[in-house]
N, C-alpha and C positions, 0 to 999 in steps of 0.2 A: 310560149318560151319563158315568160316571166314566172309562170307557175312552176315550170320545170326547174328553173334556177332556184326558186325558194325551196322546193322540195329537196333539191340536192344539198343546199346549205343546211337544212334541218337534219338530213340524214348524216351529213358529215359531223355536225355539231353533236349529234347523238352518239356517234361512234367515239368521238373524242371524250365526251363526258363519261361514257362507259369504260373508257380505257384508264381513267384516273383511279388510283387506289387510295381511297379516303382513309384507310387504316395504316397507310405507310407513314412511319414516324415523321419524316420531313414535311409531309403534307399536313399532318395534324398540327405540327409546330407552326407552320405558316398560317393556318387558320386561327390558332390560338393567339398568335401575334396580331393578326388582323382584328380579332375581337377586342384585344387589349387596347389597341390603338383607337378603336371606335368607342372606347369607354364602357363596353359591355363586360364588366369585370367578373361578375359571377359566372357567365358563360365561359369567359376566358380561363377561369380557374378549372372548370370541368375539362376543357380541352387540354390544358397544360398537364393535368393529372392523367388524362388518357395518353398523352404523348409520353409521359414518364413511365407509364405502365408498359407501353409497347417498345420503348427505347431500351436497348441492351445495357447502356451505361447511364449512370446518374448525370443530371445536368443542373449545375448550381444556378445558371442563369434562368432556367425555367422555374426553379424553386424561388428565386429572387422575385420574379414577376408574380408568382402566386402570392408571396408575402405582400407585395405592393398592392395587388388586387384586393386582398382581404382588408388591408388598411383603408383603401379607397372606398370600400363599402361599410366602413365603421366597425369591422370585426378586428379590433386591436389585439385581443388575446391570441386569435389565430395567427395574425400577422407576426406577433412576437415569437410564437412557437416555431414558425417557419424560419424566421431570421436566426433564431438561436440554433436551430437544426443546422443551418448552413455554417454558422460560426463554429459550432462544435466539430463539424466534419472537416472544415478547412480553416483552422484558426490563423494560419500564416499565409493565406492566399492573397492575391491582389484585391480580391473582392472583400476581404476582411474589414478594411477601414471603412468602406462604404456600408457594410452591414452594421458596424458599430454606430455609424451615424443614423441609419434607418431605425435601429432599435431605440436610440435616444430620442429620435423624432417621434416615434410611436409612443414612448413614455410621456413626451411633451404633450401630445394630443390627449393622452389619458390623465393629464393633470398630475402626473407623478414626476415632479421636477427634480427632486433629489436623485432619483434613479437615472433620469436623463443625463444629468451632469456627470454621474459616475461613469456612464458609457462614453460620454464625449471626451473624457480625459484620456481615453485610450488612443485618441488621434490628436494631431496637432495642426491640422490644416486650418486656414482662416475661417472657412464656413462653419466648422465644428466649434471653434472658439466663439464665433459670433452667436451660435445657438446656445452655448453656455451662458453668455450674457443675457440672452432672451429669457432663459430659465431663471436666472437671477432676478430679472425684472418681475417675473411671475411670483417669485418668492418675496418680493418687495425689498430686496437687498439693493437699494438704489445706488449707493456709493460703490459697492463691489462691481455692479454692472457697468457703471460709468467708467470706473478705472479700467476695466477690461476693454471697453469700446475705445477709450482714448489710447490705450496701448496698441490695440489693433490698427488704429488709424496711423500711428507713428511708424508702423512697419510697412506702409504702402502695399496694402493687399490688392488682389485683382479688382478690376473696375466694378464688377457686379457687387462684390462684397463691400467695396468702399462706398458706393452710393447708398446701399441699405444701412451701412454702419452709421452714416451721418444721421439717418432717421432715428436709429436706436439711441444714439447719443442724446438727441433732443428729447426723446421719450424718457430717458433716465433722469434728465434734469427736471422735466415736467413732473415726473412721478415723485421726485424728492420734494418738490414744492407745491404739491396739490393743496387746495384750500381746505385743510383739515380743521376740525374744531377741537378745542382742548377740553377733555372730560373734567379735569380739575377745575378749570375756570367755570365751566357750566355748573358744577356742583356748588362751588363757592357763591356764585350769583344767586342760585336758588336758595341757598342757606341764608343769605342776607335778606333777599326779597323774593319770597316764593313766586315762582312762575318766570322769573327773568332768565333763568337758565334755559327754559324752553324757548323763550323769545330769541335768545342767542343762537339756538339751533334751528330757528326758522319755524317753530311750531307754535304759532300765535294762539290758535284755538285751544291747544293743550294748556298754554300759559294762562289764558283767561279762565279756563275751567279750574286750574289749580288755585288761582287767586281767590275765586269765588268760594270754592269748597273749603279751603283752609281758613279763609277770612270768616265765613259764616259759622263753621264749627267752632272756631276760636272765640267768636263773639258770643255764641250760645253758651260755651263753657264759662266765659267771664260773667255772663248774665246769671248763670246758675250759682256760681260762687258768691256773686254780689248779693243775691237774694237770701241764700241759705247758708252761707259760710262754707267751711271745709267739709261739712257733712252733706253737701249738695250732691244728690245722685245725678242730676242733670249736668252739673259742673264736671264731675269726674267722667261721665259717659262721653260728653262732647269734647272734653279735654283729651281723653285717650284717642278719640277719633281724629282730632286735630293733629295730635302728635304723629299718628300713623300716616295721615295725609301729607304732613310736612316732610317726614322722612322719605316717603314714597316720591314726593316731588323732587327732593335732592337726588335720590337714586335714579329716578327716571330721567333727569337731566344729564346725568353721567352716561347712562346707557344710550340716550338719544345721540350724544356726541360720538360714541363708539360706533353706533349704527350708521351715522352720517359718514364717518370716515371709511367704514367698510364699503359702503355703497359707492362712493366716488372712486375708491380704489378699484372696485370690481368693474365699474363702467370704463375706467381708464384702461384696465388690463384686457378688457374684451377685445380692444382693437388689435392686440398682439395675436389673438387667436385667429384673426382673419388673414394673417400674413402666411403665405405659403413658403415655408423654409425647407421643404423637402427637396431632394435632388435626385 
């Protein structure tokens, strides 16, 4: 009896499976949505495209998910092409404001912050304005970003935007007051006492090397002139070397400060890239 029941169920399930038309557009769409929800974005793109091929009329929502899938797999250019296609076809649709945001967010991920801001100005919702502020942070326009976040806070935005906005306000203040080094001060220190500009930048080993190199070449130049006067080959040779080392020491201190500033700014801004601002 148990064997007969199992056999019956297998036969019935087989009949039901055979009755499903897997090329029927609604079924293809359901499978594409399932793949998308499971995070299998490349397979989802294939199924959405198959759905669009069999479907008699175009479907902007399907194209929209294709764009999101491309972006989720790091194919920003393809995502932008899809989003722009939708926008060109339906510039005044209800989906348009969302598409503007997604294009801007794609440019944000591609480090093209000016282009992102350009598309975000097409909408005026709180989340879009917040993303403008984030792009301003990435451009190191700390004051402009802080002003925007402060203005957004005063307008009582939705709870989700308000909570994240407080974080971005704090980041704008921190970015403005990062522990930067002054290239001018570093150069002046090394000009007065060789190597001290390197110490100011935390490069003690470079500072010691500069002091020894400049000091030794300078002493050898002095010794040459002391022994043979202004005609001393040794004096002129080591004097020229000491001058080159001295100028290099000043220039290197200035560059070290600039590199230090760039490094702490990049490390600071990296945390913004970890924030999911898509919608």
